[in-house]
C-alpha positions as CSV (number, residue, x, y, z in Angstrom):
1,M,-11.2,-16.9,-4.8
2,L,-11.7,-20.5,-6.0
3,A,-11.6,-23.9,-4.5
4,R,-12.1,-27.4,-6.0
5,R,-15.3,-29.3,-5.3
6,S,-15.4,-32.0,-2.6
7,K,-18.0,-34.8,-2.6
8,T,-19.9,-34.6,0.7
9,A,-23.5,-34.3,2.0
10,P,-25.3,-31.6,0.0
11,L,-26.6,-28.3,1.2
12,R,-30.3,-28.3,2.1
13,T,-31.3,-25.3,0.0
14,A,-30.1,-23.8,-3.3
15,S,-29.6,-20.4,-1.6
16,T,-28.8,-19.6,2.0
17,E,-28.4,-16.2,3.7
18,R,-26.8,-15.7,7.1
19,T,-23.9,-13.7,8.6
20,H,-20.2,-14.4,8.7
21,V,-17.7,-12.7,11.1
22,V,-14.4,-11.6,9.8
23,A,-11.9,-10.0,12.2
24,G,-14.8,-9.0,14.5
25,R,-16.8,-7.5,11.5
26,E,-20.2,-9.1,11.0
27,L,-21.1,-9.3,7.3
28,P,-24.1,-10.6,5.4
29,L,-23.2,-13.9,3.6
30,K,-25.2,-15.4,0.7
31,I,-24.5,-19.0,-0.3
32,V,-25.8,-19.7,-3.8
33,E,-25.9,-23.2,-5.5
34,N,-25.2,-23.0,-9.2
35,A,-25.6,-26.0,-11.5
36,R,-22.8,-24.8,-13.8
37,A,-20.3,-24.2,-11.0
38,R,-17.4,-26.7,-10.7
39,R,-15.6,-24.9,-7.9
40,L,-16.5,-22.8,-4.9
41,T,-16.2,-19.1,-5.6
42,L,-15.9,-16.4,-2.9
43,R,-16.6,-12.7,-3.7
44,I,-16.7,-9.6,-1.6
45,Q,-19.6,-7.3,-2.6
46,P,-18.6,-3.7,-3.6
47,G,-17.6,-1.6,-0.7
48,G,-17.4,-4.7,1.6
49,A,-21.2,-4.7,2.0
50,G,-21.3,-8.5,2.2
51,L,-19.9,-11.8,1.0
52,R,-21.2,-14.3,-1.7
53,V,-20.1,-17.9,-2.1
54,T,-21.2,-19.8,-5.2
55,V,-21.1,-23.6,-4.8
56,P,-21.6,-26.6,-7.1
57,P,-24.6,-28.8,-6.6
58,G,-24.3,-31.4,-3.9
59,L,-21.8,-29.5,-1.6
60,S,-22.2,-29.8,2.1
61,A,-22.5,-26.9,4.5
62,R,-19.4,-28.2,6.3
63,E,-17.3,-27.9,3.1
64,V,-18.5,-24.3,2.8
65,E,-17.4,-23.6,6.4
66,R,-14.0,-25.1,5.7
67,F,-13.6,-23.1,2.5
68,L,-14.4,-19.8,4.4
69,T,-11.9,-20.8,7.2
70,R,-9.1,-21.5,4.7
71,H,-9.6,-18.1,3.1
72,E,-10.0,-16.1,6.4
73,G,-6.6,-14.4,5.9
74,W,-7.5,-13.5,2.3
75,L,-10.8,-11.9,3.5
76,K,-9.1,-9.9,6.2
77,E,-6.5,-8.5,3.9
78,R,-9.0,-7.5,1.2
79,L,-11.5,-6.0,3.7
80,Q,-8.8,-3.9,5.3
81,K,-8.0,-2.3,1.9
82,L,-11.6,-1.4,1.2
83,P,-12.8,2.2,1.9
84,E,-15.4,2.9,4.6
85,Q,-19.0,3.0,3.6
86,P,-20.0,6.6,4.3
87,L,-23.6,7.5,4.5
88,V,-24.4,10.6,2.5
89,R,-25.2,13.4,4.9
90,A,-24.7,17.1,5.5
91,G,-21.1,18.0,6.1
92,I,-19.4,15.3,4.0
93,K,-18.2,15.7,0.4
94,V,-19.7,13.9,-2.5
95,P,-17.9,14.0,-5.9
96,L,-19.8,15.3,-8.9
97,R,-18.1,14.7,-12.2
98,G,-14.9,14.1,-10.2
99,V,-15.1,17.3,-8.2
100,P,-15.7,17.0,-4.4
101,H,-18.8,18.9,-3.4
102,L,-19.7,19.8,0.2
103,V,-23.2,18.6,1.1
104,V,-25.2,21.4,2.8
105,N,-28.7,21.0,4.1
106,E,-31.2,23.8,4.3
107,P,-34.3,22.2,6.0
108,G,-36.6,25.2,5.9
109,R,-37.0,25.2,2.1
110,R,-38.6,22.9,-0.5
111,G,-36.7,19.7,-1.2
112,T,-34.4,20.5,-4.2
113,V,-30.7,20.1,-4.9
114,T,-28.7,23.0,-6.2
115,V,-25.1,23.1,-7.4
116,T,-23.4,26.2,-6.0
117,E,-20.5,27.5,-3.9
118,V,-20.4,27.8,-0.1
119,D,-17.5,29.7,1.4
120,G,-15.7,29.5,-1.9
121,Q,-15.9,25.7,-2.4
122,P,-18.2,23.6,-4.6
123,A,-21.3,22.5,-2.8
124,L,-24.6,20.6,-3.2
125,V,-27.3,22.4,-1.3
126,V,-30.1,20.1,-0.4
127,N,-33.3,21.6,0.8
128,G,-36.0,19.9,2.9
129,D,-36.1,17.3,5.6
130,P,-32.5,16.0,6.3
131,R,-34.0,12.4,6.5
132,H,-34.6,12.6,2.8
133,L,-31.2,14.1,1.9
134,P,-29.5,10.9,0.7
135,R,-32.4,10.0,-1.6
136,R,-32.6,13.5,-3.0
137,I,-28.9,13.4,-3.9
138,A,-29.3,10.0,-5.5
139,D,-32.3,11.3,-7.5
140,F,-30.2,14.3,-8.5
141,L,-27.3,12.1,-9.7
142,K,-29.8,10.1,-11.8
143,R,-31.1,13.2,-13.5
144,E,-27.5,14.4,-14.1
145,A,-26.7,10.9,-15.6
146,R,-29.4,11.3,-18.2
147,R,-28.2,14.8,-19.1
148,E,-24.6,13.7,-19.5
149,I,-24.9,10.2,-20.9
150,E,-27.6,10.5,-23.6
151,P,-25.7,13.0,-25.7
152,L,-22.6,10.8,-25.4
153,V,-24.6,7.8,-26.5
154,A,-25.8,9.7,-29.6
155,R,-22.3,10.8,-30.5
156,H,-20.6,7.4,-30.0
157,T,-23.4,5.4,-31.8
158,A,-23.2,7.8,-34.8
159,Q,-19.4,7.1,-35.0
160,A,-19.8,3.4,-34.5
161,G,-22.6,3.1,-37.0
162,R,-24.9,1.4,-34.5
163,R,-28.2,2.4,-32.8
164,A,-29.2,2.0,-29.1
165,N,-32.8,0.9,-28.7
166,A,-33.0,2.0,-25.1
167,I,-31.0,3.6,-22.3
168,R,-31.5,2.7,-18.7
169,Y,-30.1,3.9,-15.4
170,R,-29.6,1.6,-12.4
171,D,-27.7,1.3,-9.1
172,T,-25.9,-1.9,-10.0
173,S,-23.3,-3.4,-7.6
174,S,-21.4,-5.7,-9.9
175,R,-20.9,-3.6,-13.0
176,W,-20.9,0.0,-14.2
177,G,-22.7,-0.6,-17.5
178,S,-24.1,-3.3,-19.8
179,C,-25.3,-3.9,-23.3
180,T,-27.9,-6.5,-24.3
181,S,-28.2,-8.2,-27.6
182,D,-31.4,-6.2,-28.4
183,G,-29.4,-2.9,-28.1
184,T,-30.4,-1.8,-24.6
185,L,-27.6,0.1,-22.8
186,S,-27.6,0.3,-19.0
187,F,-25.5,2.5,-16.9
188,S,-25.0,2.9,-13.1
189,W,-25.9,6.5,-12.3
190,R,-23.1,6.5,-9.7
191,I,-20.7,7.1,-12.7
192,M,-21.7,10.8,-12.3
193,M,-19.4,10.9,-9.4
194,A,-16.4,10.1,-11.7
195,P,-14.6,12.6,-13.8
196,R,-16.0,13.5,-17.2
197,P,-13.4,11.5,-19.2
198,I,-14.3,8.4,-17.2
199,I,-18.0,8.9,-18.0
200,N,-17.2,9.2,-21.6
201,Y,-15.1,6.0,-21.5
202,L,-17.9,4.1,-19.9
203,V,-20.4,5.2,-22.6
204,A,-17.9,4.4,-25.4
205,H,-17.3,1.0,-23.9
206,E,-20.9,0.0,-23.8
207,V,-21.6,1.5,-27.3
208,A,-18.7,-0.6,-28.6
209,H,-20.6,-3.7,-27.4
210,L,-23.4,-2.8,-29.8
211,K,-21.0,-3.9,-32.5
212,E,-18.8,-6.4,-30.7
213,M,-20.5,-8.4,-27.9
214,N,-17.2,-9.5,-26.4
215,H,-13.9,-8.2,-25.1
216,G,-11.8,-9.4,-28.0
217,P,-9.2,-7.4,-30.0
218,R,-11.8,-5.9,-32.3
219,F,-13.9,-4.7,-29.4
220,W,-10.9,-2.9,-27.8
221,K,-9.9,-1.4,-31.1
222,L,-13.3,0.1,-31.6
223,C,-13.4,1.2,-27.9
224,E,-10.1,3.1,-28.4
225,E,-11.4,4.7,-31.6
226,L,-14.4,6.0,-29.7
227,C,-12.3,6.9,-26.7
228,P,-8.6,7.3,-27.4
229,D,-8.0,7.6,-23.6
230,T,-9.4,4.1,-23.0
231,A,-6.4,2.6,-21.2
232,R,-6.0,5.4,-18.7
233,C,-9.8,5.7,-18.0
234,K,-10.1,1.9,-17.6
235,A,-7.3,1.9,-15.1
236,W,-8.9,4.8,-13.2
237,L,-12.2,3.1,-12.9
238,K,-10.6,-0.1,-11.7
239,R,-8.6,1.8,-9.1
240,N,-11.3,4.1,-7.8
241,G,-14.6,2.5,-8.7
242,T,-14.9,0.6,-5.4
243,A,-14.8,3.8,-3.4
244,L,-17.7,5.2,-5.4
245,Q,-19.7,2.0,-5.0
246,A,-19.2,2.2,-1.3
247,I,-21.0,5.5,-0.8
248,R,-24.4,4.8,0.8
249,F,-27.5,6.6,-0.3
250,D,-30.0,4.5,1.7
């Protein structure tokens, strides 16, 4: 959401953090001054975890408030469409490679995570103190990401004729993957909750950037060569990615 700049008294700091209430919901709000910005930009963090307003230099706090007021309706509408932010715990289901798995805690045993079946349904059995259950599942997903993604990187780089210098795994809130000019590929380990074809598409997408550091026609052509199902997978991630980002592991 954008708005044109207005010349008024400037903000006192380049970055401000506070809360903002939308329809009775109190959300963290970060206001960031950017020297390159020409307009105000309002973004909702993945899962509705907070708000971020980017402003040009020299903008007043009053103008920011007016901007937020003007877009109150837009915020309400968008926030109502966002999924809830469930905390990972025993009794809920967490997807693994697109398949929902029931989370089961067995506190009397050593803290490990096992993929199995409970009462005929896929399950993640997490041993140990239930307080550490979310972290243990997050660590499990990170290990699974390495197992799944590294062979895909090897396959796609061989086909593209490029080499990845390093592979990293992070919990990024703004993107599922990235590729730097020095050949470092980064992936969000949360992608392990998506179906296998989506994981494959994400890897193909970032490997294609090793050759084409843009989103031009040649990039998409290469991406489709590496992953013929690119269009469908791209649409799936756009449609379902926010729900995966909303799951809390803290």
